[in-house]
A tleap script that builds the chain and sets N, CA, C and O, in Angstrom:
source leaprc.protein.ff14SB
mol = sequence {
  NMET GLN THR ASN VAL LEU GLY MET GLY LEU
  PHE ALA ASP GLY GLY ARG LEU ALA SER LYS
  PRO TYR ALA ALA SER ALA ASN TYR ILE GLN
  ARG MET SER ASN TYR CYS GLN GLY CYS ALA
  TYR ASP PRO LYS GLN ARG VAL GLY ASP ARG
  ALA CYS PRO PHE ASN PHE PHE TYR TRP HIE
  PHE LEU ALA ARG HIE ARG THR VAL LEU SER
  GLN GLN GLY ARG MET ALA ILE ALA LEU LYS
  ASN LEU GLU LYS LEU SER PRO LEU GLU ILE
  ALA ALA ILE GLN ARG GLU VAL GLU ARG TRP
  TYR PHE GLU ASN CSER
}
set mol.1.N position { 194.882 -9.052 4.599 }
set mol.1.CA position { 194.952 -7.805 5.299 }
set mol.1.C position { 193.772 -6.909 4.936 }
set mol.1.O position { 193.193 -6.296 5.833 }
set mol.2.N position { 193.395 -6.807 3.680 }
set mol.2.CA position { 192.322 -5.904 3.279 }
set mol.2.C position { 191.023 -6.204 4.007 }
set mol.2.O position { 190.328 -5.291 4.451 }
set mol.3.N position { 190.703 -7.465 4.127 }
set mol.3.CA position { 189.472 -7.849 4.806 }
set mol.3.C position { 189.494 -7.395 6.255 }
set mol.3.O position { 188.501 -6.863 6.751 }
set mol.4.N position { 190.611 -7.596 6.941 }
set mol.4.CA position { 190.722 -7.200 8.333 }
set mol.4.C position { 190.650 -5.679 8.480 }
set mol.4.O position { 189.994 -5.172 9.391 }
set mol.5.N position { 191.317 -4.957 7.592 }
set mol.5.CA position { 191.293 -3.492 7.648 }
set mol.5.C position { 189.878 -2.981 7.445 }
set mol.5.O position { 189.429 -2.099 8.177 }
set mol.6.N position { 189.178 -3.513 6.474 }
set mol.6.CA position { 187.795 -3.090 6.250 }
set mol.6.C position { 186.905 -3.485 7.425 }
set mol.6.O position { 186.050 -2.710 7.852 }
set mol.7.N position { 187.107 -4.682 7.937 }
set mol.7.CA position { 186.306 -5.143 9.062 }
set mol.7.C position { 186.519 -4.313 10.310 }
set mol.7.O position { 185.561 -3.985 11.010 }
set mol.8.N position { 187.770 -3.970 10.598 }
set mol.8.CA position { 188.062 -3.178 11.788 }
set mol.8.C position { 187.766 -1.700 11.570 }
set mol.8.O position { 187.114 -1.064 12.397 }
set mol.9.N position { 188.241 -1.162 10.465 }
set mol.9.CA position { 188.136 0.273 10.221 }
set mol.9.C position { 186.723 0.751 9.975 }
set mol.9.O position { 186.366 1.862 10.368 }
set mol.10.N position { 185.927 -0.055 9.342 }
set mol.10.CA position { 184.562 0.347 9.021 }
set mol.10.C position { 183.524 -0.444 9.791 }
set mol.10.O position { 182.327 -0.172 9.695 }
set mol.11.N position { 183.983 -1.424 10.554 }
set mol.11.CA position { 183.087 -2.364 11.227 }
set mol.11.C position { 182.102 -2.908 10.191 }
set mol.11.O position { 180.935 -3.175 10.476 }
set mol.12.N position { 182.630 -3.056 8.982 }
set mol.12.CA position { 181.808 -3.416 7.829 }
set mol.12.C position { 181.343 -4.864 7.849 }
set mol.12.O position { 180.356 -5.214 7.201 }
set mol.13.N position { 182.048 -5.700 8.587 }
set mol.13.CA position { 181.649 -7.107 8.612 }
set mol.13.C position { 180.777 -7.436 9.818 }
set mol.13.O position { 180.444 -8.598 10.050 }
set mol.14.N position { 180.408 -6.412 10.584 }
set mol.14.CA position { 179.566 -6.631 11.757 }
set mol.14.C position { 180.239 -7.469 12.825 }
set mol.14.O position { 179.563 -8.041 13.681 }
set mol.15.N position { 181.555 -7.551 12.789 }
set mol.15.CA position { 182.287 -8.321 13.787 }
set mol.15.C position { 182.477 -9.778 13.434 }
set mol.15.O position { 182.938 -10.556 14.269 }
set mol.16.N position { 182.138 -10.162 12.231 }
set mol.16.CA position { 182.259 -11.584 11.852 }
set mol.16.C position { 183.715 -12.027 11.729 }
set mol.16.O position { 184.064 -13.139 12.125 }
set mol.17.N position { 184.563 -11.160 11.181 }
set mol.17.CA position { 185.956 -11.535 10.989 }
set mol.17.C position { 186.869 -10.787 11.953 }
set mol.17.O position { 187.697 -11.395 12.632 }
set mol.18.N position { 186.718 -9.492 12.010 }
set mol.18.CA position { 187.564 -8.701 12.895 }
set mol.18.C position { 187.178 -8.969 14.344 }
set mol.18.O position { 186.006 -9.175 14.658 }
set mol.19.N position { 188.169 -8.963 15.214 }
set mol.19.CA position { 187.885 -9.266 16.613 }
set mol.19.C position { 187.223 -8.096 17.328 }
set mol.19.O position { 186.572 -8.291 18.355 }
set mol.20.N position { 187.377 -6.898 16.808 }
set mol.20.CA position { 186.679 -5.736 17.354 }
set mol.20.C position { 186.797 -4.588 16.358 }
set mol.20.O position { 187.705 -4.577 15.527 }
set mol.21.N position { 185.882 -3.622 16.437 }
set mol.21.CA position { 186.002 -2.468 15.541 }
set mol.21.C position { 187.179 -1.604 15.963 }
set mol.21.O position { 187.524 -1.538 17.143 }
set mol.22.N position { 187.777 -0.960 15.012 }
set mol.22.CA position { 188.890 -0.070 15.309 }
set mol.22.C position { 188.323 1.309 15.552 }
set mol.22.O position { 188.245 2.133 14.641 }
set mol.23.N position { 187.931 1.550 16.779 }
set mol.23.CA position { 187.359 2.830 17.189 }
set mol.23.C position { 188.089 3.273 18.440 }
set mol.23.O position { 188.425 2.451 19.292 }
set mol.24.N position { 188.336 4.571 18.553 }
set mol.24.CA position { 189.079 5.066 19.700 }
set mol.24.C position { 188.553 6.424 20.143 }
set mol.24.O position { 188.055 7.218 19.345 }
set mol.25.N position { 188.681 6.656 21.426 }
set mol.25.CA position { 188.330 7.958 21.978 }
set mol.25.C position { 189.503 8.919 21.785 }
set mol.25.O position { 190.597 8.517 21.388 }
set mol.26.N position { 189.254 10.179 22.072 }
set mol.26.CA position { 190.299 11.200 21.937 }
set mol.26.C position { 191.466 10.924 22.880 }
set mol.26.O position { 192.618 11.191 22.538 }
set mol.27.N position { 191.174 10.394 24.058 }
set mol.27.CA position { 192.231 10.099 25.016 }
set mol.27.C position { 193.246 9.119 24.420 }
set mol.27.O position { 194.453 9.310 24.564 }
set mol.28.N position { 192.766 8.090 23.764 }
set mol.28.CA position { 193.657 7.111 23.127 }
set mol.28.C position { 194.447 7.766 21.986 }
set mol.28.O position { 195.651 7.548 21.851 }
set mol.29.N position { 193.769 8.554 21.183 }
set mol.29.CA position { 194.432 9.221 20.055 }
set mol.29.C position { 195.522 10.151 20.573 }
set mol.29.O position { 196.609 10.215 20.000 }
set mol.30.N position { 195.236 10.869 21.649 }
set mol.30.CA position { 196.228 11.776 22.220 }
set mol.30.C position { 197.444 11.015 22.748 }
set mol.30.O position { 198.581 11.446 22.555 }
set mol.31.N position { 197.204 9.887 23.414 }
set mol.31.CA position { 198.309 9.098 23.965 }
set mol.31.C position { 199.168 8.461 22.883 }
set mol.31.O position { 200.383 8.343 23.044 }
set mol.32.N position { 198.549 8.052 21.785 }
set mol.32.CA position { 199.246 7.257 20.788 }
set mol.32.C position { 199.761 8.055 19.580 }
set mol.32.O position { 200.400 7.491 18.693 }
set mol.33.N position { 199.484 9.358 19.546 }
set mol.33.CA position { 199.911 10.140 18.386 }
set mol.33.C position { 200.156 11.587 18.783 }
set mol.33.O position { 200.001 11.965 19.944 }
set mol.34.N position { 200.537 12.373 17.813 }
set mol.34.CA position { 200.667 13.811 18.043 }
set mol.34.C position { 199.528 14.558 17.342 }
set mol.34.O position { 199.608 15.769 17.134 }
set mol.35.N position { 198.494 13.846 16.990 }
set mol.35.CA position { 197.368 14.411 16.250 }
set mol.35.C position { 196.681 15.544 17.007 }
set mol.35.O position { 196.155 16.465 16.383 }
set mol.36.N position { 196.676 15.494 18.331 }
set mol.36.CA position { 195.934 16.461 19.149 }
set mol.36.C position { 196.714 17.742 19.443 }
set mol.36.O position { 196.154 18.682 20.007 }
set mol.37.N position { 197.983 17.798 19.077 }
set mol.37.CA position { 198.783 18.983 19.373 }
set mol.37.C position { 198.177 20.220 18.720 }
set mol.37.O position { 197.904 20.233 17.520 }
set mol.38.N position { 197.974 21.242 19.513 }
set mol.38.CA position { 197.466 22.501 18.998 }
set mol.38.C position { 195.977 22.513 18.709 }
set mol.38.O position { 195.467 23.491 18.162 }
set mol.39.N position { 195.273 21.459 19.060 }
set mol.39.CA position { 193.843 21.377 18.784 }
set mol.39.C position { 193.062 22.196 19.812 }
set mol.39.O position { 193.436 22.258 20.983 }
set mol.40.N position { 191.984 22.817 19.366 }
set mol.40.CA position { 191.141 23.634 20.259 }
set mol.40.C position { 190.257 22.783 21.151 }
set mol.40.O position { 189.747 23.269 22.161 }
set mol.41.N position { 190.068 21.516 20.793 }
set mol.41.CA position { 189.203 20.639 21.578 }
set mol.41.C position { 189.969 20.022 22.746 }
set mol.41.O position { 191.186 19.847 22.685 }
set mol.42.N position { 189.237 19.698 23.804 }
set mol.42.CA position { 189.816 19.057 24.982 }
set mol.42.C position { 189.558 17.554 24.886 }
set mol.42.O position { 188.404 17.129 24.927 }
set mol.43.N position { 190.612 16.742 24.759 }
set mol.43.CA position { 190.423 15.293 24.608 }
set mol.43.C position { 189.877 14.608 25.860 }
set mol.43.O position { 189.561 13.419 25.814 }
set mol.44.N position { 189.763 15.312 26.950 }
set mol.44.CA position { 189.231 14.723 28.184 }
set mol.44.C position { 187.732 14.991 28.349 }
set mol.44.O position { 187.093 14.389 29.212 }
set mol.45.N position { 187.171 15.875 27.544 }
set mol.45.CA position { 185.748 16.200 27.663 }
set mol.45.C position { 184.915 15.376 26.686 }
set mol.45.O position { 185.269 15.226 25.517 }
set mol.46.N position { 183.789 14.841 27.193 }
set mol.46.CA position { 182.876 14.064 26.347 }
set mol.46.C position { 181.794 14.944 25.745 }
set mol.46.O position { 181.342 14.695 24.628 }
set mol.47.N position { 181.377 15.967 26.472 }
set mol.47.CA position { 180.319 16.865 26.017 }
set mol.47.C position { 180.708 18.303 26.323 }
set mol.47.O position { 181.572 18.560 27.161 }
set mol.48.N position { 180.060 19.236 25.635 }
set mol.48.CA position { 180.335 20.653 25.846 }
set mol.48.C position { 181.012 21.265 24.636 }
set mol.48.O position { 181.394 20.569 23.695 }
set mol.49.N position { 181.153 22.583 24.677 }
set mol.49.CA position { 181.709 23.311 23.534 }
set mol.49.C position { 183.137 22.915 23.194 }
set mol.49.O position { 183.536 22.985 22.032 }
set mol.50.N position { 183.907 22.502 24.185 }
set mol.50.CA position { 185.304 22.125 23.921 }
set mol.50.C position { 185.497 20.620 23.828 }
set mol.50.O position { 186.627 20.150 23.698 }
set mol.51.N position { 184.413 19.859 23.894 }
set mol.51.CA position { 184.518 18.394 23.833 }
set mol.51.C position { 185.036 17.957 22.466 }
set mol.51.O position { 184.590 18.448 21.429 }
set mol.52.N position { 185.972 17.036 22.486 }
set mol.52.CA position { 186.514 16.503 21.234 }
set mol.52.C position { 185.460 15.630 20.553 }
set mol.52.O position { 184.890 14.740 21.184 }
set mol.53.N position { 185.198 15.879 19.273 }
set mol.53.CA position { 184.219 15.045 18.560 }
set mol.53.C position { 184.558 13.552 18.584 }
set mol.53.O position { 183.655 12.717 18.553 }
set mol.54.N position { 185.840 13.210 18.639 }
set mol.54.CA position { 186.192 11.789 18.714 }
set mol.54.C position { 185.585 11.155 19.959 }
set mol.54.O position { 185.207 9.984 19.934 }
set mol.55.N position { 185.487 11.915 21.046 }
set mol.55.CA position { 184.913 11.365 22.271 }
set mol.55.C position { 183.436 11.090 22.135 }
set mol.55.O position { 182.997 9.963 22.364 }
set mol.56.N position { 182.653 12.094 21.766 }
set mol.56.CA position { 181.215 11.828 21.742 }
set mol.56.C position { 180.831 10.867 20.642 }
set mol.56.O position { 179.866 10.117 20.794 }
set mol.57.N position { 181.564 10.866 19.527 }
set mol.57.CA position { 181.260 9.864 18.493 }
set mol.57.C position { 181.651 8.457 18.947 }
set mol.57.O position { 180.953 7.493 18.633 }
set mol.58.N position { 182.747 8.331 19.673 }
set mol.58.CA position { 183.178 7.031 20.198 }
set mol.58.C position { 182.124 6.454 21.141 }
set mol.58.O position { 181.704 5.309 20.972 }
set mol.59.N position { 181.692 7.241 22.136 }
set mol.59.CA position { 180.714 6.744 23.101 }
set mol.59.C position { 179.365 6.504 22.452 }
set mol.59.O position { 178.648 5.577 22.827 }
set mol.60.N position { 179.018 7.329 21.486 }
set mol.60.CA position { 177.762 7.124 20.752 }
set mol.60.C position { 177.804 5.816 19.966 }
set mol.60.O position { 176.831 5.062 19.944 }
set mol.61.N position { 178.939 5.556 19.323 }
set mol.61.CA position { 179.115 4.306 18.581 }
set mol.61.C position { 178.955 3.101 19.504 }
set mol.61.O position { 178.247 2.150 19.172 }
set mol.62.N position { 179.613 3.143 20.662 }
set mol.62.CA position { 179.508 2.026 21.611 }
set mol.62.C position { 178.077 1.837 22.087 }
set mol.62.O position { 177.586 0.710 22.151 }
set mol.63.N position { 177.411 2.929 22.419 }
set mol.63.CA position { 176.034 2.831 22.907 }
set mol.63.C position { 175.101 2.304 21.829 }
set mol.63.O position { 174.227 1.482 22.104 }
set mol.64.N position { 175.284 2.772 20.612 }
set mol.64.CA position { 174.407 2.373 19.506 }
set mol.64.C position { 174.584 0.906 19.136 }
set mol.64.O position { 173.619 0.248 18.749 }
set mol.65.N position { 175.807 0.381 19.250 }
set mol.65.CA position { 176.103 -1.000 18.836 }
set mol.65.C position { 176.363 -1.922 20.029 }
set mol.65.O position { 176.958 -2.988 19.873 }
set mol.66.N position { 175.925 -1.519 21.201 }
set mol.66.CA position { 176.190 -2.264 22.434 }
set mol.66.C position { 175.838 -3.747 22.326 }
set mol.66.O position { 176.621 -4.595 22.754 }
set mol.67.N position { 174.692 -4.067 21.771 }
set mol.67.CA position { 174.246 -5.464 21.699 }
set mol.67.C position { 175.217 -6.315 20.883 }
set mol.67.O position { 175.624 -7.390 21.324 }
set mol.68.N position { 175.583 -5.842 19.712 }
set mol.68.CA position { 176.506 -6.592 18.854 }
set mol.68.C position { 177.891 -6.638 19.486 }
set mol.68.O position { 178.538 -7.685 19.498 }
set mol.69.N position { 178.349 -5.492 20.016 }
set mol.69.CA position { 179.689 -5.435 20.586 }
set mol.69.C position { 179.832 -6.283 21.846 }
set mol.69.O position { 180.933 -6.726 22.173 }
set mol.70.N position { 178.744 -6.509 22.544 }
set mol.70.CA position { 178.821 -7.314 23.768 }
set mol.70.C position { 179.198 -8.759 23.466 }
set mol.70.O position { 179.607 -9.490 24.368 }
set mol.71.N position { 179.068 -9.176 22.224 }
set mol.71.CA position { 179.442 -10.534 21.820 }
set mol.71.C position { 180.930 -10.632 21.480 }
set mol.71.O position { 181.450 -11.725 21.253 }
set mol.72.N position { 181.613 -9.478 21.447 }
set mol.72.CA position { 183.043 -9.438 21.153 }
set mol.72.C position { 183.802 -9.354 22.475 }
set mol.72.O position { 183.743 -8.324 23.147 }
set mol.73.N position { 184.498 -10.394 22.856 }
set mol.73.CA position { 185.196 -10.424 24.133 }
set mol.73.C position { 186.164 -9.279 24.349 }
set mol.73.O position { 186.334 -8.813 25.476 }
set mol.74.N position { 186.799 -8.821 23.285 }
set mol.74.CA position { 187.783 -7.745 23.421 }
set mol.74.C position { 187.132 -6.395 23.688 }
set mol.74.O position { 187.839 -5.418 23.934 }
set mol.75.N position { 185.812 -6.314 23.648 }
set mol.75.CA position { 185.110 -5.056 23.896 }
set mol.75.C position { 184.613 -4.945 25.345 }
set mol.75.O position { 183.996 -3.943 25.706 }
set mol.76.N position { 184.867 -5.937 26.156 }
set mol.76.CA position { 184.318 -5.978 27.516 }
set mol.76.C position { 184.707 -4.756 28.344 }
set mol.76.O position { 183.851 -4.180 29.016 }
set mol.77.N position { 185.954 -4.352 28.314 }
set mol.77.CA position { 186.399 -3.216 29.124 }
set mol.77.C position { 185.735 -1.930 28.647 }
set mol.77.O position { 185.250 -1.145 29.462 }
set mol.78.N position { 185.709 -1.711 27.351 }
set mol.78.CA position { 185.080 -0.499 26.813 }
set mol.78.C position { 183.598 -0.451 27.164 }
set mol.78.O position { 183.078 0.606 27.521 }
set mol.79.N position { 182.920 -1.581 27.065 }
set mol.79.CA position { 181.493 -1.606 27.380 }
set mol.79.C position { 181.244 -1.447 28.881 }
set mol.79.O position { 180.225 -0.885 29.284 }
set mol.80.N position { 182.164 -1.936 29.703 }
set mol.80.CA position { 182.043 -1.716 31.143 }
set mol.80.C position { 182.170 -0.231 31.465 }
set mol.80.O position { 181.470 0.285 32.337 }
set mol.81.N position { 183.065 0.450 30.757 }
set mol.81.CA position { 183.200 1.899 30.931 }
set mol.81.C position { 181.954 2.627 30.442 }
set mol.81.O position { 181.554 3.632 31.029 }
set mol.82.N position { 181.348 2.137 29.389 }
set mol.82.CA position { 180.102 2.720 28.889 }
set mol.82.C position { 179.010 2.608 29.953 }
set mol.82.O position { 178.232 3.543 30.145 }
set mol.83.N position { 178.949 1.481 30.637 }
set mol.83.CA position { 177.940 1.272 31.684 }
set mol.83.C position { 178.095 2.249 32.850 }
set mol.83.O position { 177.136 2.504 33.578 }
set mol.84.N position { 179.292 2.790 33.027 }
set mol.84.CA position { 179.535 3.750 34.108 }
set mol.84.C position { 178.936 5.127 33.806 }
set mol.84.O position { 178.753 5.939 34.713 }
set mol.85.N position { 178.633 5.384 32.537 }
set mol.85.CA position { 178.051 6.672 32.175 }
set mol.85.C position { 176.585 6.700 32.587 }
set mol.85.O position { 175.868 5.713 32.427 }
set mol.86.N position { 176.157 7.806 33.103 }
set mol.86.CA position { 174.758 7.937 33.526 }
set mol.86.C position { 173.862 8.096 32.296 }
set mol.86.O position { 174.332 8.493 31.230 }
set mol.87.N position { 172.577 7.787 32.444 }
set mol.87.CA position { 171.643 8.016 31.334 }
set mol.87.C position { 171.637 9.477 30.877 }
set mol.87.O position { 171.452 9.755 29.692 }
set mol.88.N position { 171.839 10.411 31.814 }
set mol.88.CA position { 171.902 11.832 31.440 }
set mol.88.C position { 173.116 12.124 30.564 }
set mol.88.O position { 173.028 12.899 29.612 }
set mol.89.N position { 174.249 11.500 30.888 }
set mol.89.CA position { 175.444 11.720 30.074 }
set mol.89.C position { 175.290 11.077 28.701 }
set mol.89.O position { 175.718 11.651 27.700 }
set mol.90.N position { 174.690 9.902 28.642 }
set mol.90.CA position { 174.425 9.251 27.348 }
set mol.90.C position { 173.528 10.155 26.499 }
set mol.90.O position { 173.767 10.311 25.301 }
set mol.91.N position { 172.507 10.746 27.105 }
set mol.91.CA position { 171.615 11.658 26.379 }
set mol.91.C position { 172.371 12.901 25.919 }
set mol.91.O position { 172.137 13.389 24.814 }
set mol.92.N position { 173.272 13.416 26.749 }
set mol.92.CA position { 174.071 14.585 26.367 }
set mol.92.C position { 174.997 14.245 25.203 }
set mol.92.O position { 175.201 15.066 24.309 }
set mol.93.N position { 175.550 13.048 25.214 }
set mol.93.CA position { 176.405 12.597 24.107 }
set mol.93.C position { 175.583 12.530 22.824 }
set mol.93.O position { 176.040 12.967 21.767 }
set mol.94.N position { 174.380 11.990 22.912 }
set mol.94.CA position { 173.493 11.918 21.740 }
set mol.94.C position { 173.208 13.322 21.202 }
set mol.94.O position { 173.217 13.536 19.990 }
set mol.95.N position { 172.959 14.267 22.088 }
set mol.95.CA position { 172.706 15.655 21.655 }
set mol.95.C position { 173.934 16.248 20.967 }
set mol.95.O position { 173.805 16.964 19.973 }
set mol.96.N position { 175.130 15.951 21.495 }
set mol.96.CA position { 176.371 16.442 20.878 }
set mol.96.C position { 176.511 15.911 19.453 }
set mol.96.O position { 176.853 16.654 18.533 }
set mol.97.N position { 176.244 14.624 19.284 }
set mol.97.CA position { 176.333 14.003 17.956 }
set mol.97.C position { 175.344 14.673 17.004 }
set mol.97.O position { 175.705 15.033 15.884 }
set mol.98.N position { 174.107 14.838 17.446 }
set mol.98.CA position { 173.083 15.468 16.604 }
set mol.98.C position { 173.446 16.918 16.282 }
set mol.98.O position { 173.274 17.362 15.147 }
set mol.99.N position { 173.951 17.659 17.282 }
set mol.99.CA position { 174.349 19.054 17.062 }
set mol.99.C position { 175.490 19.127 16.050 }
set mol.99.O position { 175.483 19.977 15.159 }
set mol.100.N position { 176.465 18.236 16.192 }
set mol.100.CA position { 177.613 18.241 15.289 }
set mol.100.C position { 177.163 17.969 13.851 }
set mol.100.O position { 177.586 18.651 12.918 }
set mol.101.N position { 176.296 16.957 13.686 }
set mol.101.CA position { 175.798 16.653 12.334 }
set mol.101.C position { 175.011 17.833 11.763 }
set mol.101.O position { 175.151 18.164 10.586 }
set mol.102.N position { 174.189 18.460 12.592 }
set mol.102.CA position { 173.379 19.592 12.136 }
set mol.102.C position { 174.286 20.753 11.726 }
set mol.102.O position { 174.067 21.358 10.676 }
set mol.103.N position { 175.274 21.067 12.516 }
set mol.103.CA position { 176.152 22.207 12.239 }
set mol.103.C position { 177.135 21.946 11.106 }
set mol.103.O position { 177.641 22.892 10.502 }
set mol.104.N position { 177.413 20.692 10.811 }
set mol.104.CA position { 178.445 20.369 9.820 }
set mol.104.C position { 177.892 19.685 8.566 }
set mol.104.O position { 178.653 19.100 7.795 }
set mol.105.N position { 176.598 19.753 8.363 }
set mol.105.CA position { 176.081 19.138 7.143 }
set mol.105.C position { 175.496 20.164 6.217 }
set mol.105.O position { 175.014 19.818 5.138 }
savepdb mol mol.pdb
quit
């Protein structure tokens, strides 16, 4: 179990053992938990002042690791959704990630 948890949770094995990284957008977190109750962020927004950080970090992670993740069959749907994002939206997501790191470091 430890190996799988580390492989999925940290993507520490580069996908060698775990079938996919355990990464989720805010929409999934909202559906599967009560974590989002009372939160000021909007789990449906990817960018903007009210965008949930889980969203822009999720899409940034997929975009950054697209090549490796494309070899994982269970990532096909997520990567297909990534392809639907325009280059402008991908750039906006990158700016959100950079802004968040700058403001929170």
